[in-house]
C-alpha positions in Angstrom: 118.6 82.0 122.7 115.4 83.7 124.0 112.4 84.5 122.0 111.5 88.2 122.6 108.1 88.5 120.9 105.7 87.0 118.5 105.0 87.6 114.8 102.0 86.5 112.6 102.9 85.5 109.1 100.3 86.3 106.4 100.0 84.0 103.4 98.2 84.8 100.1 96.2 82.5 97.9 95.4 83.5 94.3 92.1 82.5 92.7 89.8 83.7 90.0 86.4 85.3 90.5 83.3 84.6 88.4 84.6 86.8 85.6 88.0 85.2 85.6 89.8 88.1 87.3 92.6 87.1 89.7 91.8 87.8 93.4 94.1 87.4 96.3 92.9 86.1 99.6 95.0 86.6 102.7 95.2 84.3 105.7 96.8 85.5 108.9 98.5 82.6 110.8 98.8 82.2 114.5 101.3 84.1 116.6 104.7 82.4 116.6 107.7 83.2 118.7 110.5 85.3 117.2 113.7 87.1 118.1 114.1 90.7 116.9 117.6 91.5 115.7 119.1 94.8 114.6 119.2 95.6 110.9 122.9 96.0 110.2 124.3 99.1 108.6 125.7 97.3 105.6 122.5 95.4 105.1 120.6 98.7 105.3 122.8 100.4 102.7 122.6 97.5 100.2 118.8 97.3 100.6 118.3 101.1 100.2 120.4 101.0 97.0 118.0 98.4 95.6 115.0 100.6 96.6 114.0 98.9 99.8 114.0 100.2 103.4 114.5 97.3 105.9 112.6 98.2 109.1 112.7 95.0 111.0 114.8 91.8 111.1 113.2 88.8 112.9 114.5 85.2 113.5 111.9 82.4 113.5 112.0 78.6 113.4 112.4 77.4 109.8 109.4 75.1 110.2 107.2 78.1 110.9 108.1 80.0 107.7 106.7 78.9 104.3 107.5 81.9 102.1 104.7 84.1 103.3 104.9 87.6 101.6 103.7 89.7 104.6 103.8 89.6 108.4 102.3 91.4 111.4 104.8 92.4 114.2 103.9 94.7 117.1 100.7 95.8 115.4 102.6 96.9 112.2 102.3 95.2 108.8 105.5 94.4 106.9 106.3 93.2 103.5 109.0 90.5 103.5 111.8 91.8 101.4 114.5 89.2 102.1 115.1 85.9 104.0 118.3 84.1 104.8 119.2 80.9 106.5 120.5 81.3 110.1 121.9 78.8 112.5 120.5 75.3 112.4 116.7 75.3 112.4 116.2 79.1 112.0 115.5 81.6 109.3 115.9 85.4 109.3 113.1 87.5 107.8 113.8 91.1 106.9 110.7 93.3 106.5 109.8 96.7 105.2 106.8 98.6 106.8 103.8 98.8 104.4 102.0 101.8 105.9 104.5 104.6 106.1 103.2 108.0 106.9 
């Protein structure tokens, strides 16, 4: 198994400002190795019927992923729409592009 690229996972921390309003602070993690996989036709149809458009499917080491809601891959920002366990020690992250034109 060869890693074909890198991805940066983006975590969010919620806190309250001086007036008690919730504020999200994002932290972009370091680049971690990943393997890009094709989004399957069945997976695409199921996601689209639920209102999502899966644009990218990446496999990373399970120890690197801690439920981050967003990621940066090839200079594009993605929202994590689904994850699944893969073979031992890996997790698959499916993302939807955030900035569609």
